[in-house]
C-alpha positions as CSV (number, residue, x, y, z in Angstrom):
1,M,131.7,124.3,142.3
2,T,128.1,122.7,142.2
3,S,125.1,124.4,140.6
4,N,123.7,125.1,144.2
5,S,126.8,127.1,145.1
6,W,126.3,129.5,142.1
7,P,124.9,132.9,142.6
8,P,121.0,133.3,142.6
9,G,121.0,135.3,139.1
10,V,123.1,132.6,137.4
11,R,120.9,129.7,138.8
12,R,117.8,131.7,137.7
13,R,119.2,132.2,134.1
14,S,120.7,128.6,133.8
15,C,117.2,127.4,134.8
16,I,115.5,129.7,132.3
17,A,117.8,128.6,129.7
18,A,117.2,124.8,130.4
19,I,113.2,125.4,130.4
20,A,113.7,127.1,127.0
21,G,115.8,124.3,125.6
22,V,113.3,121.5,126.7
23,A,110.3,123.7,125.2
24,A,112.0,123.8,122.1
25,F,112.0,120.1,121.2
26,P,108.0,119.9,121.4
27,L,107.7,123.1,119.3
28,A,110.0,121.3,116.6
29,A,108.1,118.4,116.9
30,Q,105.0,120.1,116.1
31,T,106.1,121.0,112.7
32,R,106.5,117.4,111.7
33,F,102.9,116.5,112.8
34,P,101.8,113.9,112.2
35,E,104.9,111.9,112.1
36,R,103.1,108.6,112.2
37,A,99.9,106.7,111.8
38,I,97.1,108.4,114.1
39,T,94.8,105.8,116.2
40,L,91.3,107.1,116.5
41,V,89.7,105.1,119.5
42,V,86.0,104.4,119.2
43,P,84.1,103.5,122.1
44,F,81.5,101.4,120.1
45,A,81.2,98.2,118.4
46,P,81.8,98.0,114.4
47,G,79.3,98.7,112.2
48,G,77.3,101.0,114.1
49,I,76.5,104.4,113.4
50,A,79.1,105.9,115.4
51,D,81.8,103.5,113.8
52,I,80.6,104.4,110.3
53,T,81.0,108.0,111.0
54,A,84.5,107.5,112.5
55,R,85.6,105.4,109.5
56,T,84.2,107.8,106.9
57,V,85.8,111.0,108.6
58,A,89.1,109.2,109.3
59,E,89.3,108.1,105.7
60,Q,89.1,111.6,104.5
61,M,91.4,113.0,107.2
62,A,94.1,111.0,106.3
63,R,94.3,112.3,103.0
64,T,94.6,115.8,104.3
65,L,97.2,115.0,107.0
66,G,99.1,112.7,104.8
67,Q,99.2,109.7,107.3
68,A,96.7,106.8,108.0
69,V,93.9,107.3,110.7
70,V,93.5,104.1,111.9
71,V,90.0,103.3,113.9
72,E,90.4,101.2,117.0
73,N,87.1,99.8,118.5
74,K,86.9,99.8,122.4
75,P,83.1,99.1,123.3
76,S,82.4,99.4,126.7
77,A,79.2,100.6,128.9
78,G,79.6,104.4,129.2
79,S,82.7,104.8,126.8
80,I,84.9,104.3,129.7
81,V,87.3,101.9,128.3
82,A,88.1,104.1,125.3
83,S,88.0,107.3,127.2
84,Q,90.6,105.9,129.7
85,A,92.9,104.7,127.1
86,V,93.0,108.0,125.4
87,A,93.2,110.0,128.6
88,G,96.3,108.3,129.5
89,A,97.9,108.5,126.0
90,R,101.0,110.5,125.1
91,P,99.5,113.9,124.2
92,D,101.1,114.3,120.9
93,G,98.0,114.1,118.8
94,H,98.6,110.7,117.5
95,T,95.9,109.2,119.8
96,L,92.3,110.6,119.2
97,L,88.9,109.9,121.0
98,L,85.6,109.6,119.1
99,V,83.7,111.7,122.0
100,S,79.8,111.7,122.0
101,N,76.9,112.5,123.9
102,G,77.6,109.0,125.7
103,H,80.6,110.4,127.0
104,A,78.7,113.1,128.7
105,V,75.9,110.9,129.9
106,S,78.4,108.6,131.8
107,A,79.5,111.6,134.2
108,G,76.0,111.2,135.6
109,L,75.7,107.5,135.6
110,F,78.9,106.4,137.3
111,R,79.8,107.4,140.8
112,K,83.5,108.0,139.9
113,L,85.2,107.7,136.7
114,P,88.9,106.6,136.0
115,Y,89.2,110.1,134.3
116,D,87.7,113.8,134.3
117,P,85.4,113.7,131.2
118,V,86.2,117.3,130.7
119,K,89.6,118.2,132.0
120,D,91.5,115.1,130.7
121,F,90.7,115.9,127.3
122,A,91.4,118.3,124.5
123,P,88.5,119.0,122.4
124,V,89.0,119.2,118.6
125,S,85.9,119.4,116.7
126,T,82.4,118.2,116.4
127,L,81.7,115.9,113.5
128,G,77.9,116.0,113.4
129,F,74.5,115.5,115.0
130,F,72.1,112.6,114.9
131,D,68.4,113.2,115.3
132,L,66.3,110.6,117.3
133,G,63.0,109.5,115.9
134,F,59.6,108.6,117.7
135,F,58.6,105.7,115.9
136,V,55.2,103.6,115.8
137,G,54.3,100.3,114.1
138,S,52.8,100.5,110.7
139,G,49.3,99.3,111.8
140,S,49.4,102.0,114.7
141,P,46.1,103.9,115.1
142,H,48.2,107.2,116.0
143,A,48.4,109.3,112.7
144,S,50.5,112.0,114.6
145,L,52.4,112.5,117.7
146,K,49.6,114.9,118.5
147,D,47.2,111.9,118.5
148,L,49.5,110.0,120.4
149,L,50.1,112.6,123.1
150,A,46.2,113.1,123.4
151,H,45.9,109.1,124.1
152,A,48.4,109.3,126.8
153,R,46.9,112.0,128.5
154,A,43.5,110.6,128.3
155,K,45.0,107.3,129.8
156,P,48.0,107.8,132.1
157,G,50.4,104.9,132.1
158,A,48.7,103.0,129.3
159,L,51.2,103.8,126.5
160,N,54.0,101.5,126.5
161,L,57.2,103.3,125.1
162,G,60.2,101.3,124.3
163,T,63.9,102.2,124.3
164,I,67.3,100.3,124.5
165,A,68.8,100.0,128.2
166,V,68.3,102.2,131.0
167,G,70.7,105.1,130.7
168,S,71.1,105.1,127.0
169,T,70.8,108.3,125.2
170,Q,67.4,106.8,123.8
171,H,66.0,106.0,127.3
172,L,67.1,109.2,128.8
173,A,65.6,111.2,125.7
174,A,62.3,109.3,126.5
175,K,62.5,110.2,130.0
176,L,63.1,113.9,129.1
177,F,60.2,113.6,126.6
178,E,58.0,112.5,129.4
179,T,58.7,115.1,131.6
180,V,58.4,118.0,129.1
181,A,55.3,116.6,127.5
182,G,53.6,116.2,131.0
183,I,52.5,112.7,130.3
184,D,52.8,109.5,132.1
185,V,53.9,106.3,130.3
186,T,55.4,103.0,130.9
187,L,58.9,102.9,129.7
188,V,60.1,99.4,128.5
189,P,63.7,99.0,128.2
190,Y,65.3,96.4,125.6
191,K,68.9,94.8,125.5
192,G,69.4,96.2,122.0
193,S,67.8,98.1,119.0
194,P,66.8,95.1,117.0
195,A,64.5,93.9,120.2
196,V,63.1,97.3,120.2
197,L,62.2,97.2,116.3
198,T,61.0,93.8,116.9
199,A,58.5,94.8,119.9
200,L,57.3,97.8,118.0
201,R,56.4,95.8,114.7
202,S,54.6,93.2,116.8
203,G,52.5,95.7,118.7
204,E,54.4,94.8,122.1
205,I,55.0,98.5,122.6
206,D,53.1,101.6,121.1
207,L,56.0,103.8,120.6
208,A,59.8,103.8,120.2
209,V,62.5,106.6,120.5
210,E,65.6,105.3,118.4
211,I,68.5,106.8,116.5
212,L,67.0,107.9,113.0
213,G,69.6,106.9,110.7
214,P,69.5,103.0,111.3
215,M,65.8,103.1,111.2
216,L,65.4,104.7,107.8
217,P,65.3,101.4,106.0
218,Q,62.6,100.4,108.2
219,V,60.7,103.3,107.5
220,Q,61.3,103.3,103.6
221,A,60.0,99.8,103.7
222,G,56.8,100.7,105.5
223,A,57.4,98.7,108.5
224,V,57.5,101.6,110.9
225,R,56.2,105.1,110.7
226,V,58.1,108.0,112.3
227,L,55.7,110.5,113.9
228,A,58.5,113.3,114.7
229,V,62.1,114.0,114.9
230,S,63.8,115.0,118.3
231,S,65.9,118.0,117.5
232,G,64.8,121.5,116.8
233,R,65.0,121.4,112.9
234,R,63.5,119.1,110.7
235,N,65.9,116.4,109.2
236,P,67.0,116.7,105.7
237,A,66.0,113.0,105.1
238,L,62.5,113.4,106.2
239,P,61.7,116.8,105.4
240,D,57.8,116.1,105.9
241,V,58.3,114.7,109.4
242,P,57.8,117.6,112.0
243,T,59.9,118.1,115.0
244,V,58.7,117.2,118.5
245,I,58.3,121.1,119.1
246,Q,56.3,121.4,116.0
247,A,54.2,118.6,117.3
248,G,53.2,120.5,120.2
249,V,55.8,119.8,122.9
250,A,57.6,123.0,123.4
251,G,61.3,123.1,124.3
252,Y,62.0,119.3,123.5
253,D,65.5,119.6,121.4
254,V,67.6,116.7,121.8
255,A,70.2,115.5,119.5
256,S,72.9,112.6,119.6
257,W,76.3,113.8,118.5
258,N,79.8,112.9,117.8
259,G,83.4,114.7,118.0
260,L,87.1,114.2,118.2
261,A,89.1,114.8,121.3
262,A,92.8,114.3,122.0
263,P,94.5,113.8,125.4
264,A,94.7,117.0,127.9
265,G,97.9,118.7,127.2
266,T,98.3,118.0,123.3
267,P,100.2,121.2,121.9
268,P,97.5,123.9,120.5
269,A,99.3,123.6,117.1
270,V,98.4,120.1,116.9
271,I,94.6,120.6,118.0
272,E,94.8,123.3,115.2
273,T,96.0,121.0,112.7
274,L,93.6,118.2,113.5
275,N,90.8,120.7,113.7
276,R,91.5,121.7,110.0
277,A,91.4,118.3,108.8
278,V,88.2,117.6,110.3
279,R,86.9,120.6,108.9
280,E,88.1,119.7,105.2
281,A,86.8,116.2,105.7
282,V,83.1,117.4,106.9
283,A,83.2,119.6,104.0
284,S,83.7,116.8,101.5
285,P,80.8,116.2,99.3
286,A,81.5,112.3,99.7
287,V,81.4,112.5,103.5
288,A,78.5,114.8,103.6
289,D,76.6,112.5,101.3
290,R,77.2,109.2,103.1
291,L,76.7,110.5,106.5
292,G,73.6,112.4,105.3
293,K,72.2,109.3,104.0
294,A,72.8,107.8,107.5
295,G,70.7,110.4,108.9
296,M,73.5,112.6,110.3
297,R,73.8,116.4,110.0
298,V,77.6,116.9,109.4
299,A,78.7,120.0,111.5
300,A,82.5,120.8,112.5
301,S,83.1,123.2,115.1
302,S,86.0,125.2,117.2
303,P,87.7,123.4,120.0
304,A,85.9,125.9,122.3
305,E,82.4,125.2,121.0
306,L,83.0,121.4,121.3
307,Q,84.0,122.1,125.1
308,T,80.9,124.2,125.6
309,L,78.7,121.6,124.1
310,L,80.2,118.7,126.5
311,V,80.2,120.9,129.7
312,Q,76.2,121.7,128.8
313,E,75.3,118.2,128.1
314,I,76.9,116.9,131.4
315,A,74.8,119.2,133.2
316,R,71.8,118.7,131.1
317,W,71.7,114.9,131.2
318,G,72.9,114.9,134.9
319,E,69.6,116.8,135.6
320,V,67.6,114.1,133.7
321,I,69.1,111.2,135.4
322,R,68.6,112.8,138.9
323,R,64.9,113.3,138.0
324,A,64.6,109.8,136.7
325,K,65.9,108.5,140.1
326,I,68.5,106.5,138.3
327,E,71.0,105.3,140.7
328,P,74.7,105.9,139.7
329,E,76.9,102.5,139.5
């Protein structure tokens, strides 16, 4: 007698038993997670602030999880290469992605991605937030952001504002600043942060928008001055520097961020284990101290909170991209 000739009730019970047997395997596997080293794929080159963040957190997570967390760098435009690699990985928690606002921005910069930036990933937790700074050269006549804004409004188009490449977080933050502040500036894109710094120090540009952490040594050396920070709260590394909102631009609150995500379909118990490891890592004084000195405000979250942040950031930066008339690739 074949299974197809069994009575319907028997076939149904047999199917249920088979499904239960299959489901029991991953549940058993979850109790042993992690079974081997975890790979954390970082969509940026080694040595940058995102890479430093990933390695610092990974080292501490490894202590909690009892397995190595190995960082693998896969830099590319829009974080696409790294994101695609993780989206297609086995959803067992052993392959993770360092997600960032760049992951959200890519949704508006590209006509079609080889993955869904929301549906193809299971969020784990945020790691922290990075402020951007508004910098002028040491010899700038502008003593404050209010002074600079007054100059920009008196002479529309005369202010040169430098950032890295079009579509970057820095560039889009500058476009949003221009819109919210109601000013007309000349945006000057550069290939990288070193070129922006050189242009700022030489007087080629009047203002630069850059990630705060890597610029702190330049501020401390007196090579540049920071007029304001981008987020809604003052940065602990520069407590005397006002926010853009405090400088008179209501509603401007921007921060770059990093988090961890796994492939969609990763078991909830595995996500919970990873989330707990992130929380313990971020709470570590050593991690908080090292990343704090780099200008980061460490902060873990629930998976749901990271999901909400990602969805909101995709919508927010998508609107900035449309207003800036940046044509998707």
